[in-house]
N, C-alpha and C positions, 0 to 999 in steps of 0.2 A: 795596522788596521784591524778591524773586527769583522768577521763574517756574520752578517745579520741573521743567517739561518741558524746560527748557534746561540742567538740571544733569546731569552725567555721574556716575552712581552708582559708588561704590567700596566700599561696604559688603558684608557677607555676603549672598549670594543676591540681589545687585543692588539693595540698599537704599541710599537716599540718606542720607548722614551729614551732621552739622553742618559738618564740614570741607569736604564737597562744596559745600554752600550758600555757605560763606564764600569758597571759591575762586572760584566763579562770580560772586559779588558783586564780588570784587576785580577780576576780568577785565572786568566791565562798568563798574567805577567806582561801583557802587551801594553805599550804606551797608550794612554787614553786620549791623547790629542789627535788632531787630524793626521792622516797618513801622509808621509812625505810624497811630494810630487814626483812623477817619473816621466820619462820621455824626453823630447828634444829641449824642454825648458830647463833641464838640469845640465849644466856644462860638465863635460868629462875632464876639462882642463881649463885653467885660466892663466893667462900670462899678461904682463903689462903691454900696453900698446906703445910701441916705440918706433923710431926710425921712419922709414918710408911709409909703413902702414899707418902710423900716427899722423904723418903729414897728409896722406890721402884722406883719412877719416876727417881730419880737421877741415880740409878744403871742401870735401863733399858736404859736411854738415853746415859749413858757412854758406855754401852755395844754396843749399836748401832753405836756409833762413833768410837769404837776401833776395831771392827771386820768386816770382809768382809761380805756383805749381799749376800746371794746366794739362789737361788731357783733351784731345780733340780727335774724333774719329770721322773718317770720310772714306767712302768707297768710290774708287774711280778706275777707269780703264787706262792702264799704263802700256798698252800695246805699242803705241808710237814711241814712247820713251824707251821701251826695251829695244826696239829696232834701232833707234838712234844710238843707244848705249853700245849695242853690239857692233854697229858700223864704226863708231869712234874707237872702240877697243881694237878692231881689226886693223885699222890703219895708223894708229897713233903711238904704238910702242909701249902703251900702258894699258892695263886692264881697267876698264871703267865698271865699277859695281853700281848696283841700283842705289846704294847708300850715297855714292858720290853725286848721282843725279838728284837725289832728294836733298842733299846738302845745298846744291846750287839752287834748287827751287826754293828752299827755305831762305837762303840768302837774298834771293830776288824779292821774296815776300817781305822780308824785314826792310829792305831798301824802300819798298813801296809803302810800308806801314811803320815808319820810324818810331812811333809811340810804343811799339811792342819791343823795340830794342832798348830796354831800360831795366833798371833794378831799383829797389827800395833801399835807402840807406839813411839812417838817423832822421827819420821823419820827412825825407824828401825823395823825389824821384830823379834819378840820374839817367840822362839819355845819352846814347853813344852814336857817333858818326860811323865808326868801324863796325863791320859785321864779322864777329869772330865766333867760332864754334869750338866746344870741347870735343875731343876725340877720345872716346873710351877705349882703353887698351887693357886687356886682362893679362896680369902677370902672376907668377907663382905667389908673390907677396901680397897681391890684391889688385884692385882696379886702380889705374892711374889715368889722369885725363889731361894730356897736353892740349895746347890751344892752336887751332888752325886760324891764323890771322888773315884779315882782309878777304874773307871768303867771297864777299859780294863783288869784289873786283877781279876775281879769278875765273878762268874757264873751267869747265868740268874736268878736262885733262889735268890742269894745274892743281885742282882740288884733289884729284886721285893721286898724283905724284907726291904732293905735300903730305897728304894723309898717310900714305904708305911710308914716307920718310919718317914722320913722327912716330908711327907705330914701331918701325925698326929701331929708332933711337931709344924708345921706351924699353923694348925687349932687350936691347944691348946695354942698358944701364947708362946711356949717354945723354940723357935729357939734362938740360940746365934749368935753373930756376926761371929764367926768362921764358922757357918753353911751357911752363906751367901757369904763368901769370896772365891775367886778362879775362 
């Protein structure tokens, strides 16, 4: 690049022209084209996408392409839900997280609004009887998303147990293809 303070302007009213910049660049022996980009846009390393990372990327990209992307924000008081969650955790032998409660709430909502439990495929809409959820698990290799099946038919405790079991299987490298499909 060229420091503009070093350029002698020749344009109208003392403006710097492209020719002025090119001339200064040639004088300094600097390339006259645009300066190379810097910062996070420039990778420090590139490697082929392969193995589990490729599978994860393909699955996530496919999911993004086939399902409607939606963001919905709602503020609500979850005091009663927190109390119920804590009570269930205290007596049930499994820790119930708020995510488990929200999964159950979403499953119930999808059962009541089955038109939302659908995806677009080849110009048609596919509707599903089962309410399944992807459970995002962070691994060293990347994000993997096994499927919690039949969430709409499960109690919050069952959702917690199965979600934890799927996460453990993912971290231990014991997931099967069937755990990922759906």
